[in-house]
N, C-alpha and C positions, 0 to 999 in steps of 0.2 A: 663241624664241617657239613656242608649241604650241597645240593645240586649235583652237577656233573662230576665234581671232584669226589663226592661220596660214591657216585656210581662207579667211577674208576676204581676206588678202593673195594667196593662190593663185588665187582665183576672180575677183578684181577686175582690171579693165583700167586701166592708168594713162592718164588722159586728159590730164593736165597736171601740171607740176611747176615752180613758180617760187618761189625764195627760201624753201624750207622748207614751202611749201604744196602738198600733194598732193591732186589731184582724181582720184577713183576712180569707175569705173562698174562696177556689179555687176548681173548678170542678175537679173531678177525672181524666177526660180526659187530664188535664194539670198538673198532679201531678209531672211531671219532673221539673216543675218550682219552686217547693217547696224546691229544693236543697239549702242547707245552703249557698253556694256561692252566689246564686242569691238573697236570702233573705238578706245577708250581704250587697250586693251592693245596694239594695233598701233602706236598713236601712241607709247606708252612704249618699245616696241622700237626704233622709228625714232629717237627722241630719244637712246636709249643708243647706237645704232649710228652716228648722224651727229654726235652731240655738240653739238647745238644745238636751238633751238626748232623745233617741227613743228606743223603743223595739217593735218587731214585732212577732206575732205568726200567723202561717198559719195552718188552718185545712182544710181537704178535705171534700167536701160535695156539695150538690146541691145549686147553686146560683139562685137568683130570677131575674136575668137579669139586675141587677143594676151595671154592670161593664162598664168600659170605652169602652171595645171592643164591648159590646152589644149596647151601645149608638151610637158608630161610625157606626156599622152595620145598625142600624135603620136610621141614617142620609143617609148612602150610598143607602139603599133601597128606601128611599123617593126621593132622587135625580134621581135614575133610573126610578122610576114610573113617576116622573114629565117629564123626558126626553122622555119616551115612549108616554105619553099623548100628548106632544107637537108635536112629529113626526107624530103620527097617526091623529092629528087634522089639519096638514098642507095640504092646498088645492093642492099644487103641488104633494105631496106624494100620496094623495088620487087619483089624476088623473092618476099617473103612475100605481098604483095598479089596479084601475078599468079599465083603457083603454089599458094597455100593459101587464097585468098579472105580474107585478113586485112583488117581495117579499122583505120583510125586514128581513135580516138574524140576525142582531144584532144592538143594540142601546146602546151607552155609553154616560153618561152625560159628559158635558164639565167640566173640572176641574176648 
């Protein structure tokens, strides 16, 4: 699954799942992803993956941060914080900053 159907899955929060019926909540800022075409593509991917009938309903509303996108953002933020701590703790970097007035413009974690 790719494209906007994947974004629908990533940005939605699973509210309920009973017997092949998935209830999703999508933030209003992503309401364009609730388009029937994207819901149908997500449904087809779930049917293929689960091997049985599936239905999906999408409601707009506030999500509690339990989306794939939110989890990935948390991981990304954690990796960035770890990279920043590592760079600032490095003795060579500290010497450059203290002795040569060097500055650190940006830090990116290694993929």
